[in-house]
N, C-alpha and C positions, 0 to 999 in steps of 0.2 A: 226836300229842301234841307232838312236837318242832316240827312245822310251826306249830301254834297258838301255841306259846311264842315262836317266832321272829317270827311275825306280831305278837303282842302287844308284844314288845320293840321292834320297828321302829316300831309305832304310838306307843309311849311315847316313844321317842327323837324322833320327828317332832313330837309335841305339845310336848315340852320345848324343842326347838329353836325352834319357832314362838313359843312363849310367851316365851322369852328374847329373841328378836329384837324382838317387838312391844313388850315392856315396856321394854327398854333403848334402843330406837331413838328418836332425836329428829329432828324435822323439819329439813330442810336446805334452803337456797336452792340449787336445782340449777343455777342460772345460774353463770357464771364471775365474777360481780361481786366475790366475796370475793377472787379472785385479780387483779382489775382488768384482765382480758384480754378482756372481752366487748365485742361490738358488737351493737347492736340497731337495728331499724327501727321508727320511730314516725311518726305523722301530723305533717306539717309545719304550722307556724303559719299559713301562708297558705291552706291547704286549707279548702274550705267543707264544711259538714255534708253537703250533697248529694253532693259528690265522695267524701267519706269513707264515706257510706252505700253508695255504689256499690262502693267497695273491699271493704267487709264482705260485701255481697251476692255479689260475685264470688269472693272468697277462700273463703268458707264454702260455696261451691257445688261440685258435681262438676266443672263447667267450669273453675273456678279451681284445681282439683286438691287443695284442702285440704277435707276433709270433716268435721272435728271442731272446731267452734267452741262446743261445749257449755259451756265455762267462762264464756261470755258470757251464758248463759241465766239467768233469775231464780233466785236461790239458788246460782248457780255462784260459784266463787272470784274471777272477774273481772267479775261483773255490776256491782258498785259500784266507782267511781262510774258511774252509769248515764247516760253521755253518749256521743254518737256518736264524738267524738274519742278517748275512752279505749277504747271497744270497737274502733274501727278500728286504733288503735295495737297492741292485742293481736293482732288478726287479721293485720294486715300483718306483724308480727314473726314469727308462725308461718309464714307463706308464705315470707318472706325466709330464715329459718333452715333451712327444709326444702328450699329450692332452691339452697343453696350460699352464702348470705350474700354475694352480690355487689352492688355498687352498683346495677347494672341491676335486680336483684330487689327493690330498695327504692324504685324510681322511682315506680311507680303514677301515671303521667301527671303527674309533678312534684308529687305530694302527699305523698311520703314522704321522710324524712331519716334518715341513720344517726347514731347517738349512741353515746358510750362510757360513759355513765352508766346504770346498770341502772334501767329504769323499773318494776321490780317493786314491788308495794306490798301490805302485809298478806299474805293467802294467795294473791294473784295473782302467779304467778311467770312472768316473761317469759324463755323459754329463750334460751340463747346457746350454740351448739356450737363 
């Protein structure tokens, strides 16, 4: 009986904790833009769509080392605007951030540039570590 009561009490505490967190939590921009400390990697103005598509294909492959570009899929938070340039910027930044955020990691055969203005938009958050 004591074990059942303890189990019920723990379950109730867990449910209350989860309910409180999910009701009171508000979405946050997880990038450092609010602190104005972030650096991001995006597609450069002179890059062609062909070059940028190659960047997406490579970054989002096992060979490129980054395997989760799901945010770019239809219905994903970064699908819109549905342009090669916007998708490449998101993918290139993921690669850049996950490999140490060095100038070399943003080069992409001279198609990437580092910026200090957060390129996040709507529900599409560009991370910055």
